[in-house]
Structures are given as C-alpha cells and as structure tokens.
C-alpha positions as a Markdown table, in Angstrom:
| # | Residue | x | y | z |
|---|---|---|---|---|
| 1 | Met | -0.1 | 0.0 | 0.0 |
| 2 | Ser | 0.9 | 3.5 | -0.8 |
| 3 | Ser | 0.3 | 6.9 | 0.6 |
| 4 | Phe | -1.2 | 9.5 | -1.8 |
| 5 | Thr | -1.7 | 13.5 | -1.4 |
| 6 | Ile | -4.3 | 14.5 | -3.8 |
| 7 | Ile | -4.2 | 18.4 | -4.8 |
| 8 | Gly | -7.5 | 19.4 | -5.9 |
| 9 | Thr | -11.0 | 18.5 | -3.9 |
| 10 | Gly | -13.3 | 18.6 | -7.1 |
| 11 | Asn | -15.0 | 15.7 | -8.6 |
| 12 | Met | -12.1 | 14.2 | -9.8 |
| 13 | Gly | -9.8 | 14.4 | -6.6 |
| 14 | Ser | -12.8 | 12.9 | -4.8 |
| 15 | Ala | -13.4 | 10.2 | -7.2 |
| 16 | Ile | -9.7 | 9.5 | -7.6 |
| 17 | Gly | -9.2 | 9.5 | -3.8 |
| 18 | Gly | -12.3 | 7.0 | -3.4 |
| 19 | Val | -10.6 | 4.4 | -5.6 |
| 20 | Leu | -7.3 | 4.7 | -3.8 |
| 21 | Ala | -8.7 | 4.6 | -0.3 |
| 22 | Ala | -11.1 | 1.5 | -1.4 |
| 23 | Gly | -7.7 | -0.2 | -2.1 |
| 24 | Gly | -6.4 | 0.5 | 1.3 |
| 25 | Asn | -4.1 | 3.3 | 0.4 |
| 26 | Asp | -3.5 | 6.2 | 2.6 |
| 27 | Val | -5.1 | 9.6 | 1.1 |
| 28 | Val | -4.5 | 12.9 | 1.9 |
| 29 | His | -6.7 | 15.7 | 0.4 |
| 30 | Val | -5.2 | 19.2 | -0.1 |
| 31 | Ser | -7.5 | 22.2 | -1.2 |
| 32 | His | -6.4 | 25.4 | -3.0 |
| 33 | Asp | -7.0 | 27.1 | 0.4 |
| 34 | Thr | -4.6 | 24.8 | 2.3 |
| 35 | Leu | -1.8 | 24.1 | -0.2 |
| 36 | Ala | 0.4 | 27.0 | 1.1 |
| 37 | Thr | 0.5 | 25.5 | 4.6 |
| 38 | Ala | 0.2 | 21.8 | 3.7 |
| 39 | Ala | 3.2 | 19.3 | 4.4 |
| 40 | Ile | 3.2 | 17.0 | 1.4 |
| 41 | Asp | 4.7 | 13.8 | 3.0 |
| 42 | Thr | 3.3 | 11.0 | 0.9 |
| 43 | Asp | 4.9 | 8.8 | -1.5 |
| 44 | Ala | 3.0 | 10.2 | -4.4 |
| 45 | Val | 1.0 | 13.2 | -5.2 |
| 46 | Ile | -1.9 | 13.6 | -7.6 |
| 47 | Leu | -2.4 | 17.0 | -9.4 |
| 48 | Ala | -6.5 | 16.7 | -9.6 |
| 49 | Val | -6.7 | 20.2 | -10.9 |
| 50 | Pro | -6.9 | 22.0 | -14.2 |
| 51 | Tyr | -4.1 | 22.2 | -16.5 |
| 52 | Gly | -4.3 | 26.1 | -15.7 |
| 53 | Ala | -3.6 | 25.6 | -11.8 |
| 54 | Ile | -0.7 | 23.6 | -12.2 |
| 55 | Ala | 1.9 | 26.8 | -12.3 |
| 56 | Glu | 0.4 | 28.1 | -9.0 |
| 57 | Ile | 1.0 | 24.6 | -7.5 |
| 58 | Leu | 4.5 | 24.5 | -8.6 |
| 59 | Glu | 5.3 | 28.0 | -7.2 |
| 60 | Val | 3.6 | 27.3 | -3.8 |
| 61 | Ala | 4.7 | 23.9 | -3.3 |
| 62 | Gly | 6.9 | 22.7 | -5.8 |
| 63 | Asp | 9.8 | 22.1 | -3.8 |
| 64 | Gln | 7.9 | 19.7 | -2.0 |
| 65 | Leu | 7.3 | 17.4 | -5.1 |
| 66 | Ala | 11.0 | 16.8 | -5.4 |
| 67 | Gly | 11.7 | 13.0 | -5.2 |
| 68 | Lys | 8.1 | 11.9 | -5.6 |
| 69 | Val | 5.9 | 10.3 | -8.0 |
| 70 | Val | 3.9 | 13.1 | -9.4 |
| 71 | Val | 0.5 | 12.3 | -11.5 |
| 72 | Asp | -0.9 | 14.6 | -13.7 |
| 73 | Ile | -4.4 | 14.4 | -14.6 |
| 74 | Ser | -4.8 | 17.5 | -16.7 |
| 75 | Asn | -6.1 | 18.0 | -20.1 |
| 76 | Pro | -4.5 | 21.2 | -21.5 |
| 77 | Leu | -7.6 | 22.1 | -23.1 |
| 78 | Asn | -8.5 | 25.9 | -24.5 |
| 79 | Phe | -11.6 | 26.1 | -22.3 |
| 80 | Glu | -12.4 | 29.3 | -24.2 |
| 81 | Thr | -12.9 | 27.6 | -27.5 |
| 82 | Phe | -12.8 | 23.8 | -27.0 |
| 83 | Asp | -11.1 | 23.7 | -30.4 |
| 84 | Ser | -7.1 | 23.1 | -29.3 |
| 85 | Leu | -4.9 | 22.2 | -27.1 |
| 86 | Leu | -2.5 | 24.6 | -25.2 |
| 87 | Val | 0.6 | 22.7 | -25.5 |
| 88 | Pro | 2.9 | 22.3 | -28.7 |
| 89 | Ala | 1.6 | 19.4 | -30.8 |
| 90 | Asp | 4.7 | 17.3 | -30.2 |
| 91 | Ser | 4.7 | 18.0 | -26.4 |
| 92 | Ser | 2.2 | 17.4 | -23.5 |
| 93 | Ala | 1.3 | 19.0 | -20.3 |
| 94 | Ala | 3.1 | 16.2 | -18.4 |
| 95 | Ala | 6.1 | 16.2 | -20.6 |
| 96 | Glu | 6.0 | 20.0 | -19.5 |
| 97 | Leu | 5.5 | 19.3 | -15.9 |
| 98 | Gln | 8.4 | 16.6 | -16.1 |
| 99 | Ala | 10.8 | 19.5 | -17.6 |
| 100 | Lys | 9.9 | 21.5 | -14.7 |
| 101 | Leu | 10.1 | 19.0 | -12.1 |
| 102 | Pro | 13.5 | 17.3 | -12.9 |
| 103 | Asp | 13.8 | 15.5 | -9.7 |
| 104 | Ser | 10.3 | 13.9 | -9.5 |
| 105 | Ser | 8.7 | 10.9 | -11.7 |
| 106 | Val | 5.8 | 12.6 | -13.5 |
| 107 | Ile | 3.1 | 10.1 | -14.6 |
| 108 | Lys | 0.1 | 11.1 | -16.8 |
| 109 | Ala | -3.2 | 9.0 | -15.6 |
| 110 | Phe | -6.8 | 9.6 | -14.9 |
| 111 | Asn | -7.3 | 12.1 | -17.9 |
| 112 | Thr | -9.1 | 10.0 | -20.3 |
| 113 | Asn | -11.8 | 9.2 | -17.2 |
| 114 | Phe | -14.6 | 11.2 | -15.8 |
| 115 | Ala | -15.3 | 11.1 | -12.2 |
| 116 | Ala | -18.6 | 9.2 | -12.7 |
| 117 | Thr | -16.8 | 6.4 | -14.4 |
| 118 | Leu | -14.1 | 5.9 | -11.8 |
| 119 | Ser | -16.7 | 6.2 | -8.8 |
| 120 | Ala | -18.7 | 3.5 | -10.5 |
| 121 | Ala | -15.9 | 1.3 | -11.3 |
| 122 | Gln | -17.4 | 0.3 | -14.7 |
| 123 | Leu | -18.1 | 1.7 | -18.0 |
| 124 | Gly | -20.4 | 0.1 | -20.1 |
| 125 | Gly | -20.5 | -3.2 | -18.1 |
| 126 | Val | -16.9 | -3.5 | -18.0 |
| 127 | Ala | -14.2 | -2.2 | -15.5 |
| 128 | Thr | -13.1 | 1.2 | -15.8 |
| 129 | Thr | -9.6 | 1.3 | -17.1 |
| 130 | Val | -6.9 | 4.0 | -16.2 |
| 131 | Leu | -4.3 | 4.5 | -18.8 |
| 132 | Val | -0.9 | 5.2 | -17.2 |
| 133 | Ala | 2.1 | 6.8 | -19.3 |
| 134 | Gly | 5.4 | 7.5 | -17.6 |
| 135 | Asp | 9.1 | 6.9 | -18.1 |
| 136 | Asp | 9.8 | 5.6 | -14.4 |
| 137 | Asp | 8.4 | 1.9 | -14.5 |
| 138 | Ala | 8.5 | 1.6 | -10.6 |
| 139 | Ala | 6.5 | 4.7 | -10.3 |
| 140 | Lys | 3.7 | 3.4 | -12.7 |
| 141 | Asn | 3.6 | 0.2 | -10.9 |
| 142 | Val | 2.9 | 2.1 | -7.5 |
| 143 | Leu | -0.1 | 3.7 | -9.1 |
| 144 | Ile | -1.4 | 0.7 | -11.1 |
| 145 | Ser | -1.2 | -1.3 | -8.0 |
| 146 | Ala | -3.1 | 1.3 | -6.2 |
| 147 | Val | -5.6 | 1.7 | -8.6 |
| 148 | Thr | -6.3 | -2.2 | -9.3 |
| 149 | Ala | -6.6 | -2.6 | -5.6 |
| 150 | Gly | -9.3 | 0.0 | -5.5 |
| 151 | Gly | -11.4 | -2.0 | -7.9 |
| 152 | Val | -10.6 | 0.1 | -11.3 |
| 153 | Ala | -8.4 | -1.6 | -13.9 |
| 154 | Ala | -5.3 | 0.1 | -15.1 |
| 155 | Leu | -3.0 | -0.3 | -18.1 |
| 156 | Asp | 0.5 | 0.8 | -18.8 |
| 157 | Ala | 0.2 | 3.0 | -21.8 |
| 158 | Gly | 3.9 | 3.3 | -22.4 |
| 159 | Ser | 6.4 | 6.2 | -21.8 |
| 160 | Leu | 5.9 | 9.7 | -21.0 |
| 161 | Ser | 5.9 | 10.4 | -24.5 |
| 162 | Arg | 2.4 | 8.6 | -24.9 |
| 163 | Ala | 1.0 | 11.5 | -22.7 |
| 164 | Arg | 0.4 | 13.3 | -25.9 |
| 165 | Glu | -1.8 | 10.7 | -27.3 |
| 166 | Leu | -3.6 | 10.3 | -24.0 |
| 167 | Glu | -4.3 | 14.3 | -23.7 |
| 168 | Ala | -5.7 | 13.9 | -27.6 |
| 169 | Ile | -8.1 | 11.2 | -26.1 |
| 170 | Gly | -8.9 | 13.3 | -23.2 |
| 171 | Phe | -9.5 | 16.3 | -25.7 |
| 172 | Leu | -11.7 | 14.4 | -27.8 |
| 173 | Gln | -13.8 | 12.8 | -24.8 |
| 174 | Leu | -14.3 | 16.3 | -23.3 |
| 175 | Thr | -15.6 | 18.0 | -26.6 |
| 176 | Leu | -17.9 | 15.1 | -27.0 |
| 177 | Ala | -19.2 | 15.7 | -23.6 |
| 178 | Val | -19.5 | 19.5 | -23.8 |
| 179 | Ser | -21.3 | 19.3 | -27.0 |
| 180 | Glu | -23.8 | 16.7 | -25.3 |
| 181 | Lys | -23.0 | 13.8 | -27.8 |
| 182 | Val | -21.9 | 11.8 | -24.7 |
| 183 | Gly | -22.7 | 12.1 | -21.2 |
| 184 | Trp | -20.3 | 12.6 | -18.4 |
| 185 | Asn | -20.7 | 9.0 | -17.3 |
| 186 | Ala | -19.2 | 8.1 | -20.7 |
| 187 | Gly | -15.9 | 7.2 | -22.2 |
| 188 | Phe | -13.8 | 4.7 | -23.9 |
| 189 | Ala | -13.4 | 1.3 | -22.5 |
| 190 | Val | -10.5 | -1.0 | -22.9 |
| 191 | Ile | -11.5 | -4.7 | -23.2 |
| 192 | Arg | -8.8 | -7.2 | -23.1 |
C-alpha cells in the first residue's frame, strides 16, 4: 500500500481518492486554500486540478514535489474555444511538467476518465480502465497497483511521450461531453 496526497478537492480528486482509499491506500486531500501550509509527505502526489492551476501549485509547493511520484491528470484544453490544446503538438502537459520537476517522476493518468466512471468502477459493463504513461516503471507500478487494489483496471500505456496521445483522447472525450454527444458518465473502454 502507498500514500497519496491529492491536490484538488473537486469531482476528480474525490473520485480518485475514493478508488485509492478503497484499495487500502492512505489518502490526504489538499485544497487550494490549504496548499500554502500543507506538508506533503506522501509517496505520491496527484494533481487533480485543471491544467491552468498547475503553475500556481509549482510556485507554492513545487519544492515539496522533489523525489516524489507526481501524477498529472490534466487535459491542457483551451476551455474558451474547446477547439485546441494549449501545449505544442509534439509535447504534452505531462512532458512540460516533467521538465519543470526534474527530480520527480511524472506520470500521466486519469485524464481519459470522468469522475462518474471512476466512482462507478465500470463503464458499459466492463471495469473502468485508467491509462498510465510515464518513464519510471516503478512509479507507474505504484499507481497501477493502488488503482487495481481499489477495484478499477489500469493499463501501462507506455513512456511519458504517450501522454500526448492520452491528452488527445481526453480532448476528444471532453469535447464530446461538452457538445452533449456523450454524457459525463461515458468514456472509452479497454476490453482485453
């Protein structure tokens, strides 16, 4: 079992925390209001915040993330237009975060899931699957083990460079939901 700090107390932070706690992991939630005074002393930190909030987290608590597994769940979507990503086409939010946190192991995960499918632990009658990308296999395995212990499937999607494709899937899923072509309880299932 591992310990996780989840920065962000919205729907996604709550759903992810529920999955991790169901697996017997220790979970600490940190809100925007308590970030400046929070001591982050867990094995891993999940940034369950919109892409635009990550810069402030790094400014306020970035030094506490050194040596930790840092999970980026963001989709760097332009929420004003819903027609583009805010990172270069050959990069990703996770890759940019890794460059800013060279002493951390950044993982991309949860960005292709909606909170409802994480809470329900299933999608279309099959287990919800969390896709996980990162360059540190041990760090990925910590998250994959914690997620699967919580009753949700997880799949190693490859290196951190795969975060670009995961963010594209997240972009597509969000734009479909916003345009009401799918519900917020929808998603893409991985059937093995």
